[in-house]
Residue, then its C-alpha position, 0 to 999 in steps of 0.5 A: m462448493s463449501a462456505a469458504h471458497s463460496p462468491r460471497s465470502f470471496i466478495l464479503i472478504a475483498l471487501a473488509f480488506l478494502i475497507t481497512m486499507i481506506g483508513t491508512t490513506v484517510p489522513t492525508p489530505l488532512y495534514a495540512i489543516y492538523q499543521q495550521h492548528l497545530g503548528f508543526d512544519a513537513t518535518w513532522v509529516t514526515l516523521i507521522f508517515a515514518i512512524y506508520a510504516a514502522g507499525v506495518i512493518a513491525a506488525l508484518l514480522a510480529v504476527g506476519s505468520w500467525s493467521d498460518q497458525l491461528g487461521r485467516r478470520p481472527m487475524l483480519v478481526a485483529g486487523l479491523a480492530m488496530g483500524a478502529i483504535s486508530a479512528v479512535i485516537f484520530l476522533t479525539t487527539d489534539s496533538v501531535t503525539g496524538l497523530l503519531m499514536g494515530r498512525l502507529f495503530s493505523g500501521f499495525s492494522a495495515g501490517i496485519m491486514t496485508g499479508t492475511g487479506t491478501v492471502a485469504v482473498i486468494e484462498a477464498a476465490p471459487a474456481r472458476w475465480r482463480g484466475v483474477s484471485t490475485l487481481a482481486a486482492t491486490a486491487a483492493n489493497m490499492l483501491g483502499l489506499g486510493l479512496g482514502p484521501l479521496l473520501a478525506g479530501y471530500t468531507s474536509q472541504y464539503l462537510p462538517w467536522p473536516v478533521q472528525l467527520i471522515f473517521i465517524i464514517h470509517l468506524g461505521l464502514l469498520a464495522a461493516a466489514a467485523l459483521a461481513i467477516a463474521c459471516v465467512g467461512e475460514t480459509a486455511q488449514r490451521p495446525a492442530r497446535p499452532r506454534l506462534g512467533l516472530l516471522r523470520p525473513s527466510i524464504p522457502p528455497a521454492v520462492r527465492g527466485p520470484f522473490i528477488p525481481a518482485a523485491i527490487a521492483g518494489l524498491a522503486g514502484f512503492s518508493v513512488t507511493g510513499l512520495f505520493t501519499c506523503l508528499v504531494p499534499a505539499i508539492m501541490r500547495q507550495v508549488m503550485g498553489h492548489d488548496s483543496g482537500l478534494l482536489i489533492g485526494a483526486v491526484i492521489f488516487v489517480l495513483f492508485v487507480g493507475s496501480i489497478v490498471g497496471q495489474a489488469l494488464e499483467k495478464k495480456v502482457p507476455a510473462r518475460l516482458q512484464m517486469t521490463l515493461g513495467c519498469t520502463v512505464l515507472i520510469l516515464g512516469v517519475l519523470g513525468l513527476g519530476l518535470s511536474i516539480a519543475s514546472a509546476q504543472l498540475w497535469l504533468l502531475v496527475l500524468g505522472g501519477a498515472l503512469s507511475g501507478i500503471g508501471q507499480g501495478l504492473t510489477f507489483r502484480a507480477g510479482m506478488g502473483a510468482v511469489a504467492g504460487a511458488a510458496p508452500p500451503g503452510q506459508k503462503a501467509a508469512v512469504t506474503s508478509a515478508l515480500f510487503v516488509v521489502y514494500y514498506l521499507s522501499m516506502s518508507v526509507p527514501v521518503i524519510a530521507v526525502g523529508f529530512s532533506i527539504p528543510q535544507f534544500g527546499l521542497r522543488h529540489v528535493g522533489e526533482t531530485f527524488s524522482a530522478l533517483v527513482a528512476l535510476v533504481a527503476l531502471l537499475a531493477m529491470l537491468s537486474m531482472n534480465v540478468v536474474r531471468a538469464r541465469a535462470s534460464n541458463a541454469 
């Protein structure tokens, strides 16, 4: 067994991936504190989220294929460095402009790590762990996203320096992650003459079959993820009357834990039913979310978040596994990055629309409408994927 495919390398790369993704959602429960201190409204929260998503997409398009050329380790280090810059900006800023810049670099970090980290974890898995390598990669991503709000909610509520301490802690974690990457071997076969360039959204013919249904399902699943990470704090405070940072972080954490559960269930569900079941559970989840807003019931919000997470995780794992498995060896990071471009567009565009609608129609009505629309998209995705599968079987 080579050093690049040892259990130690597999675990260390997965931990570095998880630590990086923690930083991308740390600010979520802190927005209320920033709003009180800096005096901006919910529309600015949406813009701050939007610039994060723009940073992710820009990084995916600019350097999404670079790890296929330069190797995984240099790009993993670059992702950690972008996360550290973001943390330093948040530590020192006292303006909305600073928040925007901090989120932009956080987006760069997530964009670099999402494609590269996913592929690196899968490649580093020892032969006996290959069957769980995709789950480990996607679970590290989602667990990191869920731990960010939970940790920040706790430190902001119970420890000193409510908007600074969590970033100091995360800088320490990033340093540990950098040390971990220095201790692992390279998992990619680098070409003799690297050719760097922008990621083109063209998909190899062998990948187009699984890519299309994965992208359609991602539209619904990641829209819900965007809603939770951006708007649930406002929903809990303004509609339900809960202002505990730890409670807000815990509710968001439930969504991402649900996603991991959904991903773990993927192997237990027949392949032909994975997307259908995932979309069905996702529909139930977003309907629960809409009902929680209408009734101002926290338990419905938690239930809706758990079901939405399970549905999102099931469709996400099924789609990601199929796409990564079909991608040619020299294009795995590029194809994975292209899929995440679709996912982050699906996450950001609907949330931006919701953010700009709130001043006109109110948070409660917009949230209810958004939930109904996502349920409709999930239904259309399920029907569309059945059509794609029927055409493939008849070809």
